[in-house]
C-alpha positions in Angstrom: 12.3 -0.1 99.9 11.7 2.3 97.3 14.2 2.4 94.1 16.7 4.8 93.0 16.3 7.9 90.5 16.5 6.7 87.1 19.4 9.6 86.6 21.6 8.1 89.4 21.0 4.4 87.9 22.1 5.7 84.4 25.0 8.1 85.8 25.9 4.7 87.9 25.8 2.6 85.0 28.3 4.8 83.0 30.5 5.0 85.6 30.4 1.3 86.5 31.1 0.3 82.6 34.0 2.9 82.7 35.4 1.3 86.0 35.0 -2.1 84.7 36.5 -1.2 81.1 40.1 0.2 83.2 40.1 -2.9 85.5 39.9 -5.0 82.0 43.0 -2.9 80.7 44.7 -3.0 83.6 44.4 -6.7 83.9 45.5 -7.1 80.0 48.6 -4.8 81.0 50.0 -7.0 83.7 49.3 -10.2 81.7 51.1 -8.8 78.5 54.0 -6.9 81.0 54.7 -10.7 82.3 55.2 -11.6 78.7 57.9 -8.6 78.4 61.7 -10.2 77.3 59.9 -13.6 76.3 59.4 -14.7 72.6 55.9 -15.6 71.0 54.7 -16.5 67.7 52.4 -13.9 65.9 51.1 -13.4 62.5 52.1 -10.0 60.3 48.8 -8.7 59.7 49.7 -5.1 57.9 53.0 -3.9 56.7 53.3 -0.2 56.3 56.3 2.1 55.8 57.2 2.6 59.6 55.9 -0.3 61.4 54.4 -3.6 60.7 51.0 -5.1 62.6 51.2 -8.2 64.5 48.6 -10.4 65.4 49.4 -12.1 68.9 46.8 -14.5 69.8 44.0 -11.5 69.2 45.9 -8.7 70.3 47.5 -6.5 67.8 51.8 -5.7 68.6 54.0 -3.1 66.7 57.0 -4.1 65.0 58.5 -0.6 64.4 61.1 0.0 61.6 63.8 0.8 64.4 63.1 -3.3 65.5 63.2 -5.1 62.3 66.0 -6.6 60.8 66.5 -4.7 57.0 67.7 -8.3 55.4 64.5 -10.0 56.6 62.4 -7.2 54.8 60.9 -10.1 52.4 59.9 -11.8 55.3 57.5 -9.3 56.4 54.8 -10.1 54.4 50.8 -10.2 55.5 50.0 -13.9 56.8 53.6 -14.7 57.6 54.1 -16.3 60.8 57.3 -15.6 62.7 58.8 -15.4 66.3 58.9 -12.0 68.1 60.8 -10.9 70.9 58.4 -9.1 73.1 60.2 -5.6 73.5 57.9 -3.5 75.7 54.5 -3.1 76.9 53.2 0.2 78.1 49.8 1.8 79.1 49.1 5.4 77.9 45.9 7.1 78.0 43.4 3.6 77.9 45.8 2.3 75.3 47.9 -1.1 75.8 50.9 -0.7 73.2 52.9 -3.7 72.7 56.4 -3.4 70.8 58.3 -6.1 69.3 61.3 -6.6 68.1 63.4 -8.8 65.9 66.8 -7.0 66.0 67.0 -7.9 69.9 70.4 -9.4 71.5 67.7 -11.5 73.5 66.0 -13.5 70.3 68.5 -15.9 69.4 68.9 -17.0 73.1 65.5 -17.2 73.7 64.8 -19.1 70.4 67.5 -21.5 71.6 66.3 -21.9 75.1 62.7 -22.7 73.8 63.8 -25.6 71.9 66.1 -26.7 74.6 65.2 -25.9 78.1 67.4 -27.8 80.2 70.7 -25.6 79.0 71.3 -22.0 79.6 72.2 -19.5 76.7 73.4 -16.0 77.0 74.1 -13.8 73.5 77.1 -11.7 74.2 77.0 -9.7 71.0 74.5 -9.7 68.3 75.0 -8.0 64.5 71.3 -8.8 63.1 70.8 -10.7 60.4 74.6 -11.8 60.1 76.0 -13.4 62.9 75.1 -14.0 67.0 77.9 -14.9 69.3 76.3 -17.5 72.2 78.0 -18.5 75.2 76.2 -21.8 76.5 76.6 -24.7 78.9 75.0 -27.3 76.3 77.5 -29.6 74.7 77.9 -27.6 71.0 78.9 -31.0 69.3 76.1 -33.0 70.1 73.7 -33.6 66.8 70.6 -32.2 68.6 72.3 -29.0 69.6 73.8 -28.7 66.3 70.1 -29.4 64.6 68.5 -27.1 66.9 70.9 -24.3 66.3 70.2 -24.7 62.6 66.7 -24.5 63.0 67.2 -21.3 64.8 69.8 -19.8 62.3 66.9 -20.6 59.5 64.1 -18.7 62.0 66.5 -15.9 61.9 67.2 -15.9 58.3 70.2 -17.7 58.1 72.0 -15.7 60.9 75.2 -17.4 62.0 75.0 -18.6 65.4 78.5 -18.9 66.6 78.5 -21.0 70.0 80.9 -21.3 72.7 81.1 -23.3 75.7 82.2 -21.2 79.1 83.2 -22.8 82.2 81.3 -21.6 85.0 78.8 -20.0 82.5 80.3 -16.4 83.3 78.2 -13.6 81.8 
């Protein structure tokens, strides 16, 4: 059996490499898109005027000025480890973009849920850096719930977490 001409082999190799790169990118997009609207711990790598670069287990994500909390500016220093809400994941022209948020209404409820997965939490209103109003089916006077609430409050730079019980947990 005769071998293929070198030119065809060379062109095929280039096309195959491009195809494999596209498949890897699509796979990354699917994997990261599943994490959208979840929280993840990240390390701040670089801070500029309009955005902050965050390392999420080897993948770089951006915290834009629109999505950061002004009162937390002192926290946004390189090397600092914080929890972030994965706000959006997009794929544009061979570029995977992950946008994070510290202003999201979901951040307090997801942080509480990560510590207390057996209960439900819903943040009805949030004033980032100030106060969050959270409805829950957890026993809010229980010492463990209070301890977790205080820990999450510290993670959110002292934001007050006003928790209330709701019958039937209506949103």
